C-alpha positions as a Markdown table, in Angstrom:
| # | Residue | x | y | z |
|---|---|---|---|---|
| 1 | Met | -22.6 | -4.6 | -10.0 |
| 2 | Met | -23.8 | -7.6 | -7.9 |
| 3 | Arg | -27.3 | -6.4 | -8.5 |
| 4 | Gln | -26.7 | -6.6 | -12.2 |
| 5 | Val | -25.2 | -10.1 | -11.8 |
| 6 | Glu | -28.3 | -11.2 | -10.0 |
| 7 | Arg | -30.4 | -9.8 | -12.8 |
| 8 | Gly | -28.3 | -11.6 | -15.4 |
| 9 | Thr | -27.1 | -8.5 | -17.2 |
| 10 | Val | -23.5 | -9.0 | -15.9 |
| 11 | Thr | -21.5 | -12.2 | -15.9 |
| 12 | Ser | -19.3 | -12.7 | -12.9 |
| 13 | Arg | -16.1 | -14.7 | -13.5 |
| 14 | Pro | -14.5 | -15.2 | -10.1 |
| 15 | Asn | -11.1 | -16.9 | -9.4 |
| 16 | Arg | -9.4 | -15.2 | -12.3 |
| 17 | Glu | -6.2 | -13.1 | -12.2 |
| 18 | Ile | -5.7 | -10.4 | -14.8 |
| 19 | Leu | -2.2 | -10.8 | -16.3 |
| 20 | Asp | -2.2 | -8.4 | -19.2 |
| 21 | Val | -4.2 | -5.6 | -20.8 |
| 22 | Val | -4.8 | -6.0 | -24.6 |
| 23 | Ile | -4.3 | -2.8 | -26.6 |
| 24 | Val | -5.8 | -2.6 | -30.2 |
| 25 | Asn | -5.2 | 0.5 | -32.3 |
| 26 | Gly | -4.0 | 2.3 | -29.1 |
| 27 | Gln | -7.2 | 1.5 | -27.2 |
| 28 | Ala | -7.7 | -0.9 | -24.3 |
| 29 | Arg | -10.0 | -3.6 | -25.7 |
| 30 | Gly | -9.7 | -6.6 | -23.4 |
| 31 | Ile | -7.7 | -8.6 | -20.9 |
| 32 | Val | -5.8 | -11.9 | -20.7 |
| 33 | Cys | -6.2 | -13.7 | -17.3 |
| 34 | Arg | -5.4 | -17.0 | -15.7 |
| 35 | Asn | -8.2 | -19.2 | -14.3 |
| 36 | Leu | -6.8 | -19.7 | -10.7 |
| 37 | Val | -8.7 | -23.1 | -10.4 |
| 38 | Thr | -7.9 | -24.7 | -13.7 |
| 39 | Gly | -4.7 | -22.9 | -14.7 |
| 40 | Glu | -6.2 | -22.1 | -18.1 |
| 41 | Ile | -5.3 | -18.8 | -19.8 |
| 42 | Glu | -8.4 | -17.0 | -20.9 |
| 43 | Arg | -9.1 | -14.0 | -23.2 |
| 44 | Tyr | -11.9 | -11.5 | -22.8 |
| 45 | Ala | -12.7 | -8.7 | -25.3 |
| 46 | Gly | -14.7 | -5.6 | -24.7 |
| 47 | His | -15.2 | -2.0 | -25.7 |
| 48 | Ala | -13.3 | -0.7 | -22.7 |
| 49 | Val | -11.5 | -2.0 | -19.6 |
| 50 | Leu | -12.2 | -1.0 | -15.9 |
| 51 | Leu | -9.4 | -1.9 | -13.6 |
| 52 | Cys | -10.6 | -2.0 | -9.9 |
| 53 | Thr | -7.9 | -4.1 | -8.3 |
| 54 | Gly | -6.9 | -2.4 | -5.1 |
| 55 | Gly | -3.5 | -1.2 | -4.0 |
| 56 | Tyr | 0.1 | -2.3 | -3.7 |
| 57 | Gly | 0.7 | -2.1 | 0.1 |
| 58 | Thr | 1.9 | -5.7 | 0.2 |
| 59 | Ala | 5.0 | -4.7 | -1.6 |
| 60 | Tyr | 6.2 | -4.2 | 1.9 |
| 61 | Tyr | 5.3 | -7.8 | 2.7 |
| 62 | Leu | 3.8 | -7.1 | 6.1 |
| 63 | Ser | 0.9 | -4.8 | 5.8 |
| 64 | Thr | -2.7 | -4.5 | 7.0 |
| 65 | Asn | -3.9 | -5.6 | 3.5 |
| 66 | Ala | -5.2 | -9.0 | 2.6 |
| 67 | Val | -2.3 | -11.3 | 1.5 |
| 68 | Asn | -3.8 | -11.6 | -1.9 |
| 69 | Ser | -3.7 | -7.9 | -2.6 |
| 70 | Asn | -1.1 | -7.2 | -5.2 |
| 71 | Val | 0.2 | -4.8 | -7.9 |
| 72 | Thr | 0.1 | -7.2 | -10.8 |
| 73 | Ala | -2.9 | -5.9 | -12.8 |
| 74 | Ala | -1.8 | -2.2 | -12.3 |
| 75 | Trp | 1.8 | -3.0 | -13.1 |
| 76 | Arg | 1.0 | -5.0 | -16.3 |
| 77 | Ala | -1.2 | -2.0 | -17.4 |
| 78 | His | 1.7 | 0.3 | -16.6 |
| 79 | Lys | 4.0 | -1.8 | -18.9 |
| 80 | Arg | 1.4 | -1.4 | -21.6 |
| 81 | Gly | 1.6 | 2.4 | -21.4 |
| 82 | Ala | -0.5 | 3.6 | -18.5 |
| 83 | Phe | 1.5 | 6.2 | -16.4 |
| 84 | Phe | 2.0 | 5.3 | -12.7 |
| 85 | Ala | 1.6 | 8.3 | -10.4 |
| 86 | Asn | 3.1 | 9.0 | -7.0 |
| 87 | Pro | 4.1 | 5.4 | -6.2 |
| 88 | Cys | 6.0 | 6.5 | -3.1 |
| 89 | Tyr | 2.9 | 7.7 | -1.4 |
| 90 | Thr | 2.0 | 4.9 | 0.9 |
| 91 | Gln | 0.0 | 5.5 | 4.1 |
| 92 | Ile | 1.4 | 4.2 | 7.4 |
| 93 | His | -1.1 | 3.5 | 10.2 |
| 94 | Pro | 0.1 | 4.0 | 13.8 |
| 95 | Thr | -2.3 | 1.6 | 15.7 |
| 96 | Cys | -1.5 | -1.9 | 14.4 |
| 97 | Ile | -0.8 | -5.0 | 16.5 |
| 98 | Pro | 3.0 | -5.4 | 16.4 |
| 99 | Val | 5.0 | -8.0 | 14.5 |
| 100 | Ser | 5.3 | -11.1 | 16.6 |
| 101 | Gly | 7.6 | -13.2 | 14.4 |
| 102 | Thr | 8.7 | -14.2 | 10.9 |
| 103 | His | 5.7 | -16.6 | 10.6 |
| 104 | Gln | 3.4 | -13.7 | 10.0 |
| 105 | Ser | 2.1 | -12.9 | 6.5 |
| 106 | Lys | 0.1 | -9.8 | 7.4 |
| 107 | Leu | -0.6 | -7.4 | 10.3 |
| 108 | Thr | -3.9 | -6.5 | 12.0 |
| 109 | Leu | -5.2 | -2.9 | 12.1 |
| 110 | Met | -6.7 | -1.5 | 15.2 |
| 111 | Ser | -9.0 | 1.5 | 14.8 |
| 112 | Glu | -7.4 | 4.9 | 15.5 |
| 113 | Ser | -10.5 | 5.7 | 17.5 |
| 114 | Leu | -8.6 | 4.0 | 20.4 |
| 115 | Arg | -6.4 | 7.1 | 20.6 |
| 116 | Asn | -9.4 | 9.1 | 21.7 |
| 117 | Asp | -9.1 | 7.6 | 25.2 |
| 118 | Gly | -5.9 | 5.6 | 25.2 |
| 119 | Arg | -2.6 | 7.2 | 26.3 |
| 120 | Val | 0.6 | 6.3 | 24.4 |
| 121 | Trp | 3.8 | 5.8 | 26.4 |
| 122 | Val | 7.1 | 4.0 | 26.7 |
| 123 | Pro | 9.5 | 3.8 | 29.6 |
| 124 | Lys | 11.8 | 6.8 | 30.0 |
| 125 | Asn | 14.9 | 4.5 | 30.4 |
| 126 | Arg | 16.4 | 2.5 | 27.6 |
| 127 | Gly | 16.2 | -1.3 | 27.9 |
| 128 | Asp | 13.5 | -1.2 | 30.6 |
| 129 | Lys | 11.8 | -4.6 | 30.2 |
| 130 | Arg | 9.6 | -4.5 | 33.3 |
| 131 | Pro | 6.0 | -5.3 | 32.9 |
| 132 | Pro | 4.0 | -2.1 | 32.4 |
| 133 | Glu | 2.3 | -2.3 | 35.7 |
| 134 | Gln | 5.7 | -2.2 | 37.4 |
| 135 | Val | 6.8 | 1.0 | 35.7 |
| 136 | Pro | 5.8 | 3.9 | 38.0 |
| 137 | Glu | 4.2 | 7.0 | 36.6 |
| 138 | Ser | 7.4 | 9.0 | 37.1 |
| 139 | Glu | 9.4 | 6.7 | 34.9 |
| 140 | Arg | 6.9 | 6.8 | 31.9 |
| 141 | Asp | 7.3 | 9.0 | 28.9 |
| 142 | Tyr | 4.0 | 10.0 | 27.4 |
| 143 | Tyr | 6.0 | 11.3 | 24.5 |
| 144 | Leu | 3.1 | 12.5 | 22.3 |
| 145 | Glu | 1.7 | 14.5 | 25.1 |
| 146 | Arg | 5.1 | 15.9 | 25.9 |
| 147 | Arg | 6.1 | 16.8 | 22.4 |
| 148 | Tyr | 2.7 | 18.0 | 21.1 |
| 149 | Pro | 0.9 | 19.5 | 24.1 |
| 150 | Ser | -1.9 | 21.0 | 21.8 |
| 151 | Phe | -2.9 | 17.7 | 20.3 |
| 152 | Gly | -1.3 | 15.0 | 22.6 |
| 153 | Asn | -2.4 | 11.5 | 21.6 |
| 154 | Leu | -4.6 | 12.9 | 18.8 |
| 155 | Val | -1.8 | 14.1 | 16.5 |
| 156 | Pro | -2.1 | 13.0 | 12.8 |
| 157 | Arg | -1.3 | 9.4 | 12.1 |
| 158 | Asp | 2.1 | 10.1 | 10.3 |
| 159 | Val | 3.3 | 12.1 | 13.3 |
| 160 | Ala | 2.2 | 9.3 | 15.7 |
| 161 | Ser | 3.8 | 6.7 | 13.5 |
| 162 | Arg | 7.1 | 8.5 | 13.1 |
| 163 | Asn | 7.4 | 9.2 | 16.9 |
| 164 | Ala | 6.7 | 5.6 | 17.7 |
| 165 | Lys | 9.5 | 4.6 | 15.5 |
| 166 | Ala | 11.8 | 7.2 | 17.0 |
| 167 | Val | 11.3 | 6.0 | 20.6 |
| 168 | Cys | 11.8 | 2.4 | 19.5 |
| 169 | Asp | 14.9 | 3.3 | 17.6 |
| 170 | Asp | 16.1 | 5.0 | 20.8 |
| 171 | Gly | 15.9 | 1.6 | 22.6 |
| 172 | Arg | 12.8 | 2.3 | 24.6 |
| 173 | Gly | 10.3 | 0.1 | 22.7 |
| 174 | Val | 8.4 | -2.5 | 24.6 |
| 175 | Gly | 7.6 | -6.2 | 24.2 |
| 176 | Glu | 10.0 | -8.9 | 23.2 |
| 177 | Ser | 10.9 | -7.3 | 19.9 |
| 178 | Gly | 11.3 | -3.8 | 21.2 |
| 179 | Leu | 9.2 | -2.7 | 18.3 |
| 180 | Ala | 6.0 | -1.5 | 20.1 |
| 181 | Val | 4.7 | 1.2 | 22.3 |
| 182 | Tyr | 1.9 | 1.1 | 24.9 |
| 183 | Leu | -1.6 | 2.3 | 24.3 |
| 184 | Asp | -2.9 | 2.5 | 27.9 |
| 185 | Phe | -6.6 | 2.8 | 29.0 |
| 186 | Ala | -6.0 | 2.7 | 32.7 |
| 187 | Asp | -6.7 | 6.4 | 33.2 |
| 188 | Ala | -9.8 | 6.3 | 31.0 |
| 189 | Ile | -11.2 | 3.3 | 32.8 |
| 190 | Thr | -10.6 | 5.0 | 36.2 |
| 191 | Arg | -12.2 | 8.2 | 34.9 |
| 192 | Leu | -15.2 | 6.8 | 32.9 |
| 193 | Gly | -15.6 | 3.3 | 34.2 |
| 194 | Glu | -15.0 | 0.0 | 32.4 |
| 195 | Asp | -18.5 | -0.2 | 31.1 |
| 196 | Val | -18.1 | 3.0 | 29.1 |
| 197 | Ile | -14.8 | 1.8 | 27.6 |
| 198 | Arg | -16.4 | -1.5 | 26.8 |
| 199 | Thr | -19.3 | 0.2 | 25.1 |
| 200 | Arg | -16.9 | 2.3 | 23.0 |
| 201 | Tyr | -14.2 | -0.2 | 22.1 |
| 202 | Gly | -15.5 | -3.6 | 23.2 |
| 203 | Asn | -15.2 | -5.2 | 19.8 |
| 204 | Leu | -11.7 | -3.9 | 19.3 |
| 205 | Phe | -10.6 | -5.1 | 22.8 |
| 206 | Asp | -12.1 | -8.5 | 22.1 |
| 207 | Met | -10.2 | -8.7 | 18.8 |
| 208 | Tyr | -6.9 | -7.7 | 20.5 |
| 209 | Thr | -7.4 | -10.3 | 23.2 |
| 210 | Lys | -8.0 | -13.1 | 20.6 |
| 211 | Ile | -4.9 | -12.2 | 18.7 |
| 212 | Thr | -2.5 | -11.4 | 21.6 |
| 213 | Asp | -4.0 | -13.3 | 24.6 |
| 214 | Asp | -3.7 | -10.1 | 26.6 |
| 215 | Asn | -6.6 | -8.3 | 28.3 |
| 216 | Pro | -6.4 | -4.6 | 27.5 |
| 217 | Tyr | -8.8 | -3.8 | 30.3 |
| 218 | Arg | -6.0 | -4.9 | 32.7 |
| 219 | Val | -2.8 | -4.3 | 30.8 |
| 220 | Pro | -1.9 | -1.7 | 28.1 |
| 221 | Met | -2.2 | -2.6 | 24.5 |
| 222 | Arg | 1.0 | -2.8 | 22.4 |
| 223 | Ile | 0.9 | -1.1 | 19.1 |
| 224 | Tyr | 3.3 | -0.2 | 16.3 |
| 225 | Pro | 2.9 | 1.4 | 12.8 |
| 226 | Ala | 2.3 | -0.6 | 9.7 |
| 227 | Ile | 1.8 | -0.1 | 5.9 |
| 228 | His | -2.0 | 0.4 | 5.3 |
| 229 | Tyr | -3.3 | 2.2 | 2.2 |
| 230 | Ala | -1.7 | 2.8 | -1.2 |
| 231 | Met | -2.2 | 6.4 | -2.2 |
| 232 | Gly | -0.2 | 6.3 | -5.4 |
| 233 | Gly | -1.6 | 4.4 | -8.4 |
| 234 | Leu | -2.2 | 4.6 | -12.1 |
| 235 | Trp | -2.7 | 8.1 | -13.3 |
| 236 | Val | -6.2 | 9.0 | -14.4 |
| 237 | Asp | -8.0 | 12.1 | -15.6 |
| 238 | Tyr | -11.3 | 13.4 | -14.2 |
| 239 | Asn | -13.1 | 10.7 | -16.2 |
| 240 | Leu | -11.1 | 8.0 | -14.4 |
| 241 | Met | -9.3 | 7.1 | -17.7 |
| 242 | Ser | -5.6 | 6.4 | -17.7 |
| 243 | Thr | -3.1 | 7.5 | -20.4 |
| 244 | Val | -4.3 | 4.4 | -22.4 |
| 245 | Pro | -7.6 | 5.3 | -24.0 |
| 246 | Gly | -10.3 | 3.0 | -22.8 |
| 247 | Leu | -8.4 | 1.8 | -19.8 |
| 248 | His | -10.3 | 3.2 | -16.8 |
| 249 | Val | -8.9 | 2.8 | -13.3 |
| 250 | Leu | -11.1 | 2.9 | -10.1 |
| 251 | Gly | -10.6 | 2.9 | -6.4 |
| 252 | Glu | -7.3 | 2.3 | -4.7 |
| 253 | Ala | -5.7 | 1.2 | -8.0 |
| 254 | Asn | -5.6 | 4.8 | -9.1 |
| 255 | Phe | -4.0 | 7.9 | -7.6 |
| 256 | Ser | -6.8 | 10.3 | -8.1 |
| 257 | Asp | -7.9 | 11.6 | -4.7 |
| 258 | His | -5.0 | 11.2 | -2.5 |
| 259 | Gly | -1.8 | 13.2 | -2.9 |
| 260 | Ala | 0.4 | 12.6 | 0.1 |
| 261 | Asn | -2.3 | 13.1 | 2.7 |
| 262 | Arg | -2.6 | 11.0 | 5.8 |
| 263 | Leu | -6.0 | 9.4 | 5.4 |
| 264 | Gly | -5.8 | 8.0 | 1.9 |
| 265 | Ala | -8.6 | 10.4 | 1.0 |
| 266 | Ser | -10.3 | 8.0 | 2.2 |
| 267 | Ala | -10.6 | 4.5 | 0.7 |
| 268 | Leu | -14.4 | 4.4 | 1.4 |
| 269 | Met | -15.0 | 7.7 | -0.2 |
| 270 | Gln | -13.0 | 6.8 | -3.3 |
| 271 | Gly | -14.7 | 3.4 | -3.7 |
| 272 | Leu | -18.1 | 5.0 | -3.5 |
| 273 | Ala | -17.3 | 8.0 | -5.6 |
| 274 | Asp | -15.5 | 6.2 | -8.4 |
| 275 | Gly | -17.7 | 3.2 | -8.7 |
| 276 | Tyr | -21.1 | 4.6 | -8.0 |
| 277 | Phe | -21.1 | 8.3 | -9.0 |
| 278 | Val | -18.3 | 8.8 | -11.6 |
| 279 | Ile | -17.7 | 5.8 | -13.9 |
| 280 | Pro | -21.4 | 5.2 | -15.0 |
| 281 | Tyr | -21.3 | 8.6 | -16.6 |
| 282 | Thr | -17.8 | 8.9 | -17.8 |
| 283 | Leu | -17.6 | 5.4 | -19.3 |
| 284 | Ala | -20.8 | 6.2 | -21.2 |
| 285 | Asn | -19.3 | 9.4 | -22.4 |
| 286 | Tyr | -16.2 | 7.5 | -23.7 |
| 287 | Leu | -18.2 | 4.8 | -25.4 |
| 288 | Gly | -20.4 | 7.4 | -27.1 |
| 289 | Gly | -17.5 | 9.4 | -28.4 |
| 290 | Ala | -14.9 | 6.8 | -29.3 |
| 291 | Thr | -14.5 | 5.0 | -32.6 |
| 292 | Leu | -14.4 | 1.4 | -31.7 |
| 293 | Ala | -13.8 | -1.1 | -34.5 |
| 294 | Pro | -15.2 | -4.7 | -33.9 |
| 295 | Val | -12.6 | -6.7 | -32.0 |
| 296 | Thr | -12.7 | -10.4 | -31.0 |
| 297 | Val | -10.4 | -12.5 | -28.9 |
| 298 | Asp | -8.9 | -13.9 | -32.1 |
| 299 | His | -7.2 | -10.6 | -32.9 |
| 300 | Asp | -3.5 | -10.7 | -33.1 |
| 301 | Ala | -3.1 | -8.4 | -30.1 |
| 302 | Phe | -4.8 | -11.0 | -27.9 |
| 303 | Lys | -2.6 | -13.7 | -29.3 |
| 304 | Glu | 0.5 | -11.6 | -28.6 |
| 305 | Ala | -0.6 | -10.8 | -25.0 |
| 306 | Glu | -1.4 | -14.5 | -24.3 |
| 307 | Ser | 1.9 | -15.5 | -25.7 |
| 308 | Ala | 3.7 | -13.1 | -23.4 |
| 309 | Val | 1.7 | -14.3 | -20.4 |
| 310 | Gln | 2.5 | -17.9 | -21.1 |
| 311 | Ala | 6.2 | -17.2 | -21.7 |
| 312 | Arg | 6.4 | -15.6 | -18.3 |
| 313 | Ile | 4.7 | -18.5 | -16.6 |
| 314 | Asp | 7.0 | -21.0 | -18.4 |
| 315 | Arg | 10.0 | -19.0 | -17.3 |
| 316 | Leu | 8.8 | -19.0 | -13.6 |
| 317 | Leu | 8.3 | -22.8 | -13.7 |
| 318 | Ala | 11.7 | -23.4 | -15.5 |
| 319 | Val | 13.9 | -21.8 | -12.8 |
| 320 | Lys | 13.6 | -24.7 | -10.3 |
| 321 | Gly | 15.7 | -22.9 | -7.7 |
| 322 | Ala | 16.0 | -23.3 | -4.0 |
| 323 | Lys | 14.4 | -20.1 | -2.5 |
| 324 | Thr | 10.7 | -19.7 | -2.1 |
| 325 | Pro | 8.8 | -16.6 | -3.5 |
| 326 | Arg | 7.8 | -15.9 | 0.1 |
| 327 | Ala | 11.4 | -15.7 | 1.3 |
| 328 | Leu | 12.3 | -13.3 | -1.4 |
| 329 | His | 9.2 | -11.2 | -0.9 |
| 330 | Arg | 9.9 | -11.0 | 2.8 |
| 331 | Glu | 13.5 | -9.8 | 2.1 |
| 332 | Leu | 12.1 | -7.1 | -0.4 |
| 333 | Gly | 9.5 | -6.0 | 2.2 |
| 334 | Ala | 12.1 | -5.6 | 4.9 |
| 335 | Leu | 14.3 | -3.5 | 2.6 |
| 336 | Leu | 11.3 | -1.2 | 1.6 |
| 337 | Trp | 10.2 | -0.9 | 5.3 |
| 338 | Asp | 13.7 | 0.0 | 6.5 |
| 339 | Glu | 14.7 | 2.4 | 3.6 |
| 340 | Val | 11.4 | 3.6 | 2.0 |
| 341 | Gly | 9.1 | 3.5 | 5.0 |
| 342 | Met | 8.3 | 6.1 | 7.6 |
| 343 | Ala | 11.5 | 8.1 | 7.4 |
| 344 | Arg | 13.6 | 8.2 | 4.2 |
| 345 | Asn | 16.9 | 9.7 | 3.4 |
| 346 | Asp | 19.1 | 9.9 | 0.3 |
| 347 | Ala | 21.6 | 7.2 | 1.3 |
| 348 | Gly | 19.0 | 4.7 | 2.3 |
| 349 | Leu | 17.0 | 5.2 | -0.9 |
| 350 | Arg | 20.1 | 4.7 | -3.0 |
| 351 | Lys | 21.0 | 1.6 | -1.0 |
| 352 | Ala | 17.5 | 0.2 | -1.8 |
| 353 | Leu | 17.9 | 1.1 | -5.5 |
| 354 | Gln | 21.1 | -0.8 | -5.6 |
| 355 | Arg | 19.7 | -3.9 | -3.8 |
| 356 | Ile | 16.4 | -4.3 | -5.5 |
| 357 | Pro | 17.9 | -5.2 | -8.9 |
| 358 | Gln | 20.1 | -7.7 | -7.1 |
| 359 | Leu | 17.0 | -9.3 | -5.5 |
| 360 | Arg | 15.3 | -9.4 | -8.8 |
| 361 | Asp | 18.2 | -11.2 | -10.4 |
| 362 | Glu | 18.3 | -13.6 | -7.5 |
| 363 | Phe | 14.6 | -14.3 | -8.0 |
| 364 | Trp | 14.9 | -15.2 | -11.6 |
| 365 | Gln | 17.9 | -17.4 | -11.0 |
| 366 | Asn | 16.9 | -19.2 | -7.8 |
| 367 | Val | 13.2 | -19.1 | -7.2 |
| 368 | Ser | 11.4 | -22.3 | -6.5 |
| 369 | Val | 7.9 | -22.7 | -8.0 |
| 370 | Pro | 6.7 | -26.3 | -7.7 |
| 371 | Gly | 3.6 | -27.7 | -9.2 |
| 372 | Pro | 2.0 | -27.6 | -12.6 |
| 373 | Gln | 0.7 | -24.6 | -14.6 |
| 374 | Asn | -2.5 | -26.3 | -15.7 |
| 375 | Asn | -4.1 | -26.7 | -12.3 |
| 376 | Met | -4.7 | -24.7 | -9.1 |
| 377 | Asn | -1.2 | -23.6 | -8.1 |
| 378 | Lys | -0.8 | -21.1 | -5.3 |
| 379 | Asn | 2.9 | -21.1 | -5.6 |
| 380 | Leu | 2.8 | -20.0 | -9.3 |
| 381 | Glu | 0.1 | -17.4 | -8.5 |
| 382 | Tyr | 2.2 | -15.9 | -5.7 |
| 383 | Ala | 5.5 | -16.1 | -7.6 |
| 384 | Gly | 4.1 | -14.0 | -10.4 |
| 385 | Arg | 3.0 | -11.3 | -8.0 |
| 386 | Val | 6.4 | -11.2 | -6.3 |
| 387 | Ala | 8.1 | -10.9 | -9.7 |
| 388 | Asp | 6.0 | -7.9 | -10.4 |
| 389 | Tyr | 6.7 | -6.4 | -7.0 |
| 390 | Leu | 10.5 | -6.7 | -7.7 |
| 391 | Glu | 10.0 | -4.5 | -10.7 |
| 392 | Phe | 7.5 | -2.1 | -9.2 |
| 393 | Ala | 9.6 | -1.6 | -6.0 |
| 394 | Glu | 12.3 | 0.0 | -8.1 |
| 395 | Leu | 9.8 | 2.6 | -9.3 |
| 396 | Leu | 8.4 | 3.2 | -5.8 |
| 397 | Thr | 11.9 | 3.8 | -4.5 |
| 398 | Leu | 13.0 | 6.0 | -7.4 |
| 399 | Asp | 9.9 | 8.2 | -6.9 |
| 400 | Ala | 10.8 | 8.5 | -3.2 |
| 401 | Leu | 14.4 | 9.5 | -4.0 |
| 402 | His | 13.2 | 12.0 | -6.6 |
| 403 | Arg | 10.8 | 13.7 | -4.2 |
| 404 | Ala | 13.4 | 15.3 | -1.8 |
| 405 | Glu | 10.8 | 16.9 | 0.5 |
| 406 | Ser | 8.7 | 16.0 | 3.4 |
| 407 | Cys | 5.2 | 15.8 | 2.0 |
| 408 | Gly | 2.1 | 14.9 | 4.0 |
| 409 | Gly | 2.7 | 11.5 | 5.6 |
| 410 | His | 6.2 | 11.1 | 3.9 |
| 411 | Phe | 9.1 | 12.3 | 6.0 |
| 412 | Arg | 12.4 | 13.0 | 4.2 |
| 413 | Glu | 15.1 | 13.4 | 6.8 |
| 414 | Glu | 16.9 | 16.1 | 4.7 |
| 415 | Ser | 13.7 | 18.2 | 4.8 |
| 416 | Gln | 12.8 | 18.9 | 8.4 |
| 417 | Thr | 12.3 | 21.9 | 10.6 |
| 418 | Pro | 14.8 | 22.7 | 13.4 |
| 419 | Glu | 12.4 | 21.0 | 15.8 |
| 420 | Gly | 12.5 | 17.8 | 13.7 |
| 421 | Glu | 9.1 | 18.1 | 12.0 |
| 422 | Ala | 8.2 | 17.6 | 8.4 |
| 423 | Leu | 9.2 | 20.6 | 6.2 |
| 424 | Arg | 7.3 | 21.2 | 2.9 |
| 425 | Asp | 8.9 | 22.3 | -0.3 |
| 426 | Asp | 6.0 | 23.5 | -2.5 |
| 427 | Glu | 8.2 | 25.7 | -4.6 |
| 428 | His | 9.9 | 22.7 | -6.1 |
| 429 | Phe | 7.6 | 19.7 | -5.7 |
| 430 | Ser | 4.0 | 21.0 | -6.1 |
| 431 | Tyr | 3.1 | 18.5 | -8.9 |
| 432 | Val | 2.0 | 14.9 | -9.5 |
| 433 | Ala | 4.9 | 12.7 | -10.6 |
| 434 | Ala | 3.5 | 10.4 | -13.4 |
| 435 | Trp | 6.1 | 7.9 | -14.6 |
| 436 | Gln | 6.2 | 6.3 | -18.0 |
| 437 | Phe | 7.6 | 2.7 | -18.4 |
| 438 | Asn | 10.7 | 2.3 | -20.6 |
| 439 | Gly | 11.6 | -1.3 | -19.8 |
| 440 | Val | 12.6 | -3.3 | -16.7 |
| 441 | Gly | 15.8 | -1.9 | -15.3 |
| 442 | Glu | 15.6 | 1.2 | -17.6 |
| 443 | Pro | 15.1 | 4.7 | -16.2 |
| 444 | Pro | 11.4 | 5.7 | -16.5 |
| 445 | Thr | 10.4 | 9.0 | -18.0 |
| 446 | Leu | 9.0 | 11.5 | -15.5 |
| 447 | His | 5.9 | 13.6 | -16.5 |
| 448 | Gln | 4.9 | 16.4 | -14.2 |
| 449 | Glu | 1.3 | 17.5 | -13.7 |
| 450 | Pro | 1.4 | 20.8 | -11.9 |
| 451 | Leu | -0.8 | 21.3 | -8.9 |
| 452 | Val | -2.5 | 24.7 | -8.8 |
| 453 | Phe | -4.3 | 25.9 | -5.7 |
| 454 | Glu | -6.7 | 28.8 | -6.2 |
| 455 | Tyr | -8.6 | 29.0 | -2.9 |
| 456 | Val | -7.0 | 26.8 | -0.2 |
| 457 | Lys | -3.2 | 27.3 | -0.2 |
| 458 | Pro | -0.8 | 24.6 | 1.1 |
| 459 | Ser | 0.9 | 25.7 | 4.3 |
| 460 | Gln | 3.4 | 24.5 | 6.9 |
| 461 | Arg | 1.7 | 22.9 | 9.9 |
| 462 | Ser | 2.7 | 22.7 | 13.5 |
| 463 | Tyr | 1.2 | 20.4 | 16.1 |
| 464 | Lys | 3.0 | 21.9 | 19.1 |
């Protein structure tokens, strides 16, 4: 695309945020967006719409995603008729730098390649706050090596994440918060030499030192799981078109390649495949076969969409409450992390479904959004995204409640083996859950797309 921008065949309009999709005669024919510099509401018409806006991981507030990542464009498209598929499928990454305080707005991802040579451990005794070098080998629990002798520190990321949470919940977490485990390279340095480790991981070690002021060549790293990649998204067919004709969804904004797997398919593959290999052909196919009447931004559908966008902005600015959008977002994120995170159960999910509408009501009654609408206003920009998260979070949680199985990286406590591992239920849940919007606070309609496996059959796994 940037090559076409350079050639003058594509016009790039940065610093805009899409706030609605315009539907004309049942087809996506344009967007309404806000100029984030001037505050102006702008209309753009086209023959089709390509939504390539990333994922929704920041619903959990703290994640490895950029703070500006959000669900707004996908959610507004969902409210216009695009089905949302598998929203509860969110990838959790085990090797992140732990939370250090409420001042943080995001978390930093460390490459999982570190687990090739690093050994994960915690003290055997609860409440042991000694520095790691003072904990003798006999009092260390290398819990991944103990529980999974065949794979050790190389177990899949959801297994590593869930076990880190378990030992921390057991009171054996390390660091001031107790929400961390050690990733120790002492044995690898002794065996291979510091130069080899520096060659393999030097950039990661440097990054860790800059953030934590600890030297991982001398003391173990501290890591803890965090939300990473959104594997659910808007439902699309093999042409990357949503249930709204003309609305195509690419990359992390769609659900297409993921299911509940652990790697998010991966993000790199999906970005390359959707943008470079698929959409140039499928979009051309759509344009060649669709009947597209001439439409301009003066069409009544654009006026209606702009009016709805403006009304929402006016409503946000009119509340003049006492609580910042960030404070409300942080509370929502903590609720999702605790109840809809690594391990989920019926009671916790129902608790979240009861609390989310209360948070949403509090937002609209007490949010504080200072500043004007017709200028650069980061408060207004952020508040709109939090408002959408407070709607989307209900669907995410409902999807998690509905799927009463342990599936890929998603552990349902009611669905586990006698050894405490994830237990599949392919007989009842081998389908994509695609949800249809029926109104804020109204139960959505579930549409099931069956998953049929002809050659490679799903099977129960063991990492013992």
